[in-house]
C-alpha positions in Angstrom: 105.4 -96.9 -83.0 107.8 -98.1 -80.3 106.3 -97.6 -76.8 107.5 -94.5 -75.8 107.2 -91.1 -74.0 105.9 -88.8 -76.3 106.8 -85.3 -74.3 110.2 -85.9 -76.1 109.3 -86.8 -79.3 110.1 -84.2 -82.5 108.3 -85.2 -85.8 110.4 -84.3 -88.3 108.2 -83.6 -90.9 109.1 -83.8 -95.2 106.6 -82.9 -98.2 107.4 -82.7 -101.5 105.7 -82.4 -104.4 107.7 -83.2 -108.2 111.5 -83.1 -106.9 111.6 -86.6 -104.8 115.6 -86.0 -106.8 116.2 -84.2 -103.1 114.6 -86.7 -100.8 117.4 -88.8 -99.9 120.3 -86.1 -98.9 117.0 -84.3 -97.2 116.3 -87.8 -94.8 120.2 -88.3 -94.5 120.3 -85.5 -92.8 117.4 -86.2 -90.9 118.7 -89.8 -90.0 122.7 -88.4 -88.9 120.7 -86.4 -86.1 121.7 -87.2 -82.5 118.6 -85.8 -80.9 115.9 -88.5 -79.5 113.5 -89.7 -80.4 113.0 -88.5 -83.4 109.8 -89.5 -85.8 110.0 -89.4 -89.5 106.7 -88.4 -91.8 107.1 -88.2 -95.5 104.3 -86.9 -97.3 104.0 -87.4 -100.9 101.4 -84.4 -102.4 101.1 -86.9 -105.9 104.2 -86.7 -107.6 104.1 -88.1 -110.6 107.2 -90.5 -109.8 106.3 -90.9 -106.4 105.0 -94.6 -107.2 104.7 -97.5 -104.4 108.0 -98.5 -105.9 109.7 -95.2 -105.0 107.7 -95.3 -102.0 108.9 -98.8 -100.7 112.8 -97.5 -101.7 112.6 -94.5 -99.2 111.1 -97.2 -96.9 113.9 -99.6 -97.1 117.4 -96.5 -96.8 115.5 -95.5 -93.8 115.2 -98.9 -92.5 118.3 -99.6 -93.2 120.2 -96.7 -91.2 118.9 -95.2 -88.8 119.7 -95.3 -85.6 118.3 -96.1 -82.0 116.6 -92.4 -81.8 114.2 -92.8 -84.6 112.0 -94.6 -83.2 108.6 -94.4 -86.0 108.4 -94.0 -89.5 105.5 -93.0 -92.2 106.0 -92.4 -95.4 102.2 -91.0 -97.4 102.1 -90.8 -101.1 98.4 -88.4 -101.1 96.0 -90.2 -104.0 95.4 -86.9 -105.8 97.1 -82.5 -105.1 96.5 -81.5 -102.3 98.0 -78.0 -102.3 101.2 -77.4 -99.6 99.5 -76.6 -96.5 96.4 -79.6 -96.9 99.4 -81.8 -97.4 101.3 -80.0 -94.4 98.8 -80.9 -92.6 97.8 -84.4 -93.7 101.1 -85.3 -92.7 100.4 -83.1 -89.2 97.9 -85.4 -88.5 99.7 -88.5 -88.9 102.4 -87.3 -86.8 102.8 -87.6 -82.9 105.6 -85.7 -81.4 105.6 -82.4 -78.3 107.7 -80.9 -81.6 107.3 -80.5 -84.6 110.0 -79.4 -86.9 108.7 -78.9 -90.9 111.6 -79.1 -93.5 110.7 -79.4 -97.5 111.8 -82.3 -99.5 114.6 -80.1 -100.7 116.4 -78.9 -97.6 118.3 -80.3 -94.9 119.7 -80.0 -91.5 123.0 -78.7 -91.3 124.8 -80.9 -88.4 124.0 -84.1 -86.2 122.9 -81.4 -83.4 120.5 -79.5 -85.4 117.2 -81.1 -84.4 118.1 -80.9 -80.7 119.4 -77.2 -81.4 115.7 -76.2 -82.2 114.4 -78.4 -79.7 116.5 -76.7 -76.7 114.7 -73.5 -78.0 111.9 -74.1 -77.5 112.1 -75.6 -74.4 114.1 -72.6 -72.8 111.9 -69.8 -75.7 108.6 -70.8 -74.2 
């Protein structure tokens, strides 16, 4: 990860299990965010089709389309199925952000201001 001020860093955590057909749309909605800085943590819970080739394609997609506001990304696949809560907890341990936004693989942000709106809510509603 770049040397950045983690006081404002948002970690968007995407967890998946056998629903990776939605992942590209999900990532697209993250990459369109205006907020900075963002890190993306994708953690798959040992899906059948989330093989090394698919993982590499996800990494390449992020690299190709990310803007400067994406300062870090991690694409993880658990070696065994851990269950939803353990998968999320593992992803949280991989994150560095002050703010953590969980996002299921089949969910997307509404518009480019979604993360900014969430952070503003946290800042002004402690």
